[in-house]
N, C-alpha and C positions, 0 to 999 in steps of 0.2 A: 631556529632550524632551519627555515625554508630560506631565509637571507642567501645560506652558502648553495642552494639549489639551481639548475639552471632554469630559464624563464621557462622552456616548455616542462620540465617537471612540475616546477610551483602550478601552472596552468592544470596541468591533469591534477593537480591534487587539491585547486579549488573547484573541479568536475567530479572528482568526487565526492567533498563536500556538498555540492549542490546536487548531485547524485543522492546521497544519503537524507537530505530535507526531504527529498521527491519522495524517496523510499516513505519515509515517517510521514507525510502528509499521506499516501495512499494506503499507508495501515490503517492510519489514524480512518479516514474515509470509509476504509471495509469495514472497520471493527463498527461503527456506525448502523453501516447499511444491514450489516450482520443480526446487531440488536433489532431493527428496525424489521428487517424478515422474521425473525424470530416471535414478536411481538402481535405482527400483522398474523402470523399462522396460528399464533394460538389464539387469537380473537377469533379468527375463522373458524378451529374448535371450538369455540365456546357458542357460537353459533348453531354448531348442529345441535344442541341444549336446549333451543332455545323455541318458542311456539311460534312459528312465523307470522301468526294473528298478534303477536306482542308489538305494543308501540314503540319504534323505537327512532334513534336522536342520533346523527352524526353531526362533528366539528365542522360547520365553514368559516374559519379566520376564528374570529369570538366570540361565534353565534352557536347555538343547539339548534339545527334544522331539524325537523321530522321525517322520516324518510321508513320505507318500507323493508321488510325482511330481504328479499330477491335485490334490490337495491343496493342494502347494506354487503349482501353475499359477493355480487356482484365487482362492488367497488374494491373490498376487502381481495379477492383474486385478484384484481387488475394490481391492485399494489403488490403484490406476493409476485406475479408474473413480472412485475417490472424490476424488482427489487433483485428476485433472482438471475436478472440479465447485469444490473447493476452490480452485485459481487462476483459473477462472471467475471465482467470486463475489468473489475478492479485487481481481481485473482491474475487476469493475464497481465494487465499494467504490472504488477509487484513485480510479474515474473521478468517483462523486460527489462526493469529497473534494474534487477538483482542481476541479468547477464552483463548489461551494462557497466554496471559498478565493478564486476568479477573482470571485464574484460580490459577496463581501463588501469582497474588495479595490477592487471598482468602487466600492460605495457608499461607503467609508472615504475617495477619489481624490473624489469629488462632496462629501462631507462637509467635504471640509477645503479646498472650492474651486478644487482643482485638478482638471487632465488627465490622462492618464497617465503625466507625466513632466514635469519640469521642479524648479526646487527650491521648496521653499514655507514659506521660511525668512524672515528679517526682509526681506529684498528682495524676495523671491517675487510671484507674483501676490497681489492680496488687498490691497495697503497702497496703497489710492490707484485711482481708475480714469483713462481718458482724461482732460484737461482737470480732472483734480481738484483743480485750485489751491486 
């Protein structure tokens, strides 16, 4: 199908495909950040029920290192704050990609001489006009 399209249209289709891939990557990153954020908030909530004198540990690479209650709370709060910013940034990026996609899609439809719907094949619009005998 793409072989019959003008080079400009082919380029726009490739751009649309690139944007679609970018949108999928952003969505996956956002999902991961939201999951981690949810887990971090749950851990922070669980700390409220823990006695501050309890011996606590945190992961450092492959090791478990002893930490204090206050250090654990501070680290989790920083992680939650950072993840909230990350999710918000990804939301904005997702919106920008969607807007770019819609703009390119509209440009491609105009370029192909069609509206937002309808067939654009051999029997579609563009094959002669009204009274075009």
